[in-house]
Every structure is written in structure tokens, then in C-alpha cells.
N, C-alpha and C positions, 0 to 999 in steps of 0.2 A: 164173679168179679175178682174175688180174692185170688183165685188160681192164676188169673191173667197178670195180676200185680206181682205175684211171686215169680212167675216165669220171666217177667220183664226185669225184675230185680236180679235174678240169677244170671240172665243173659248180659246185664250190664256189669256185673261183678266178674264174670268169666272174661268178658272182653277187656275190662280194665286190667285184670291180673295178667292177661296174655301180653298186653302192651308193655306192662311194667317188668316183665320177665327178661332176664339176660340169658343169652345162650350159654350152655354148659361148655366150658373150655376143656374139661377133662374127658369129654365124650369122644369116642373114636370116630373119626371121619372116614367114610368109605373112600378107598382109593380107586379111581377108574381103572378098569382093566385095559392095558395097552397091548394091542396085537404086535407080535414080533414081526419085523420087517424081513427077517431072514426067510420065513416061510413064504412070504409073498414074492420075494425075489426069485425063488425057484420056479414058481408057476409063470408060464408065459402069459403076456397080456391078451393073447388070442389063441384059441384052440387050433390045432393043426388043420382040422377039417375046414374051419372058417378061414384060416389063413390061405389055404389052397383056393378056396372058392372066391374070396375077395381079390386075390392076386390074379386068378385066372380071368376074372371080369375086367379088372383094371390093374395092369401090371405095375408093380412098385408100391401099391397101397399097403399090403401086409408087411413088406420089407420096411417101410417107414414106420409102421406101428411097432415092429419089433426092434426098432432102433438101428436098422441097417440102412442108413441113408445113402451111402455110396451105391449099394446094390439097387436101391429104389431109383436113384438117379440114372443108373445105367439102363435099367428096364424101361424107364420113361423116355430116355433118349432114343433107344432102339425103336420104341413105339412111335415116337414123333417122326423120326427119319423114315420109317417104313410107310406110315400113312402119307407123308409128303411124296414119297417115290411112287406109291400106288396112284396118287392123283396125277403125277407127272406122266407115268407110263400109260395111264388110261387116256390122257390127252393125246399122247403120241399115237396110240392105237386108234383113237377116233379120227385123227388126221390121216393116218394110213388107210383106213377104211373109206374115208370120204374121197380120197384121191386114187383109190386102187385101180380103177380102169380109166382114169383121166389121161388123155394123151396130150402131149405138147406139140405145138406147131413149131417145127424148126426152121422151115423156109417154104418158099413157093416155087413150083416148077414153071416152065415156060408158058403153060396154059393157065396159070394162076390157081393150080390145085395145090392145097396145102400138103407139105411133106411132114408127116407126123413122126415123132420119135417114140421110143418105148414108153410105157406108162411110168409115171413117177414112182409108184409103189406097186410091186407085184404081189401076188398072192403069198409068196414065201416071206416077204417082208411083213405082211399083215400078221402071218402066223408067228413070226419071231416077236413082234411087238406084243402080241397076245400072250406069248409065253413069258415075256418080261412082267406083265401084270400078274400072271399066275404065280410067278416066282416071288414077287413081293407079297402077295397074299399069303403064300406058304410061310414066308418069314414072319409075317404078322401072327399067324396062328402058332408057329413055333415059339415066338416070344411070349405069347399068353401061356402056353403049356410050361415053358421053362420057368416063368415067373411064378406060376402056381406050384410047381414042383419045388422050386427054391424056398418059397414061403412055407411049404409043408415041412420040409427038412429043418428049416430054421426054427420053426415053432416046436418041433420035436426035440431039437438039440439046444433049447433055450438056456438050460442050466450048465452047459459045457462051455468052459472058457479056455480056448486054446492059447498057447503061448508059442509064437513062431519066431525064429531067429535065423538070420542069414549073415554069414561072415566070410570074408576072404582069408584064406591061409596060403602060405607059400606053396603048398602042394595042390591047392585048388579051392573051390568054394565048398562051404559046409552049410547045410540046411538042417536045422533041428526043430522038432516040434514036440511039445509036451501038452498033455490034456489033463485037466483036473476037473473033477465033478464036485460040486459043492455038497 
């Protein structure tokens, strides 16, 4: 019984003295370590391999992550126009295939037999329209490859800040470029 009373008394005294204490104003306060932003600014926000992969799958994505919004917009614009033209060319191809051997009645002869004209679409026109679809698909694939390659290069050259200048002189135009690496 006595030991429990003593332990209760000690716990009460320790608690009371802890509440009554004031913090030591002379004690050194640890300063939080702040990371330097210069080291972070040299590293690209995305690795070159991921930049290629992401922009290959969705052109303009990595360019946007890397802060190259005009390039991202250009790749996205080409992507949109190309997809729209693939749909348009595919509709034209479908129409040409549908009416490939369809003949038009131009008039009737004396015995009421129809006089037919040439088919609206020949085999050559169907092949031409099929080539149009293939050309637009090739441009779509090229846009994906160029977007991926552009993102790969941009991620590798993240820390290079070029300064470009163009000015007109009496003797002609002068284009200057300087590159500084941080």
C-alpha cells in the first residue's frame, strides 16, 4: 500500500513540476534543413525515357510537363487534325467502295432500255482514296514518333537555356545563339 502511495505522490509531483516549468530561452533551437532549389532546377521533372514513352503514347503530354506548352499545343493540334482527316478520308473511301460498280442511268433508248454511263467510282479512285487514308495514318504515326523524340531531347537538355536573337542590319539579317549550362 505504501509503495502505491509513494508512486502516486511522485507522479503528481512530476506532473505538477512539468506544468510549472517554463521553456529554456537560451537553449539552441534546431533549424530545419532547407533543400537548395538550384539542385532541383537542374533535374528534369521527368526522365528522358518516361518523357519519350508518355509523349509517344499521347503527343504533347511530356512537352507540357517540361513546360514547353507551345510545342505541346502544336503536337496536339497535328494529332487532332490528323484524326479528323483519317475519319473524313475513311468516309470517302467507304463511299467510293459502296458505289464502285454502281452505274447511272443516263437515258433510255427507243425500246425503253436504259443507257448506262460509266460507274461513279472506278477501281483507280477507290485505290486513291485508300492511299489518302494510309497517308493520314502515316502522318499520325510520324507525329507520335516526333513527339516522343522531341520529349526525349527536351528532357535530356532540361538544364540548357539557349538565348536566341535575331536582328536586321543594313547588310542583312543576323541570327545569334548562345548556350549556357547552369
